[in-house]
KOLMI-729722 format. One line per 4 residues: number of its first residue (from 1); for each residue x, y, z of C-alpha. Coordinates in Angstrom, 1 decimal. Each point is the difference from the previous one (the first is absolute). Layout:
BEGIN
NUM	X/Y/Z  ...
END
This chain:
BEGIN
1	0.0/0.0/0.0  1.4/3.4/-0.9  0.7/2.6/2.7  -2.8/2.5/0.6
5	1.0/3.3/1.5  -3.3/1.0/1.6  -1.5/0.1/3.4  -1.4/-3.1/1.7
9	-3.2/0.5/1.9  -2.1/-2.0/2.4  -3.1/-1.3/-1.8  -1.6/-1.8/3.0
13	0.5/-1.4/3.4  -1.0/-3.6/0.9  -0.5/-1.7/3.3  2.3/-2.9/-0.9
17	3.0/-0.7/-2.2  -2.0/-2.7/-1.7  -2.6/2.4/-1.2  2.6/2.5/-1.2
21	1.8/-2.8/-1.9  -3.2/-1.1/-1.7  -0.7/3.6/-1.1  3.7/0.3/-1.2
25	-0.3/-3.2/-2.0  -3.3/1.0/-1.5  1.5/3.3/-1.2  3.2/-1.5/-1.3
29	-2.1/-2.6/-2.0  -1.5/2.8/-2.0  3.3/1.9/-0.5  0.0/2.5/2.9
33	3.2/-0.1/2.0  -0.8/-0.1/3.8  2.0/-0.4/3.1  -0.6/-1.0/3.6
37	3.0/1.4/1.9  1.5/-2.5/2.5  -1.9/-3.0/-1.5  1.5/-3.2/1.2
41	2.4/1.8/2.4  -0.6/-2.1/3.1  -2.2/-0.1/3.1  1.4/3.2/1.7
45	-1.3/2.3/-2.8  -3.2/-2.1/-0.3  -0.8/0.7/3.7  0.5/3.7/-0.4
49	-2.4/0.0/-3.0  -2.9/-1.2/2.1  -0.5/3.5/1.3  1.0/1.9/-3.1
53	-1.4/-2.1/-2.8  1.8/-1.2/-3.1  0.4/2.5/-2.8  -0.3/-0.7/-3.7
57	2.0/2.4/-2.1  0.0/0.9/-3.7  1.6/2.5/-2.3  -1.9/3.3/0.1
61	-0.9/-0.2/-3.7  -1.7/-3.4/0.6  -1.9/1.1/3.1  -3.4/0.7/-1.5
65	0.0/-3.0/-2.3  1.1/-2.3/2.8  -2.8/1.3/2.3  -2.6/-0.5/-2.7
69	1.2/-3.6/-0.7  0.0/-0.9/3.7  -3.5/1.2/0.3  -1.0/-1.8/-3.1
73	1.4/-3.2/1.4  -1.9/0.8/3.3  3.2/0.2/2.0  -0.8/2.1/3.1
77	2.1/3.1/0.1  0.7/1.8/3.3  0.7/3.6/-0.8  3.2/1.5/1.3
81	0.1/3.2/2.0  1.4/1.8/-3.2  -3.2/-1.0/-2.0  -2.4/1.0/2.8
85	1.6/3.4/0.4  -0.3/0.7/-3.7  -3.8/-0.4/0.0
END
């Protein structure tokens, strides 16, 4: 994959790493690059995520399309603080 010099933004926050990984996989299956920072990084980080949630990140230019696709696939999106403050 070529290097993309653009911001990475949080698309959604999930309750579990499993949910975030499913959403990441669904997006990548249709060609949208997505990331779950710290995925598979061990139990220490996993415990700290219980309180914070697990973020799904995408490139800024893919944000709108990714949100539409997740909703179309009926994947529940928990809006981040950034999204709620913009409304």
